[in-house]
C-alpha positions in Angstrom: 147.0 32.0 62.9 146.6 31.3 59.2 149.4 28.8 59.2 148.0 27.0 62.3 144.7 26.5 60.5 146.5 25.3 57.3 148.5 22.9 59.4 145.4 21.5 61.1 143.6 21.1 57.7 146.7 19.4 56.2 146.8 16.9 59.1 143.1 15.8 58.6 143.1 15.6 54.8 143.3 12.0 53.4 146.5 11.0 51.7 145.0 11.1 48.2 143.5 14.6 48.5 144.7 16.9 45.8 144.9 19.9 48.2 147.1 18.2 50.7 150.4 18.4 48.8 149.8 22.1 48.1 149.2 22.8 51.8 152.2 20.8 52.8 154.4 22.6 50.3 153.2 26.0 51.5 153.9 25.0 55.1 157.3 23.6 54.3 158.2 26.8 52.5 157.3 28.7 55.6 159.4 26.5 57.8 162.4 27.1 55.5 162.0 30.9 55.8 159.5 31.4 53.1 159.6 31.5 49.3 161.3 34.9 49.3 164.2 33.9 51.6 166.8 33.9 48.9 166.8 35.6 45.5 166.8 33.4 42.5 168.0 34.0 39.0 164.4 34.9 38.0 164.3 37.5 40.7 167.5 39.0 39.2 166.2 38.9 35.6 167.8 35.6 34.6 166.3 32.5 33.0 166.0 30.6 36.1 
């Protein structure tokens, strides 16, 4: 439900709105399996 609301808000925000890229990035991350889908070097204690 949260992501459906976020998607709807993202669709109606104007192109220059500063929140739109944040919402789109969050939604894109979810469509890729989320930010935690694969460990990174930071997750493993590396520099990144």
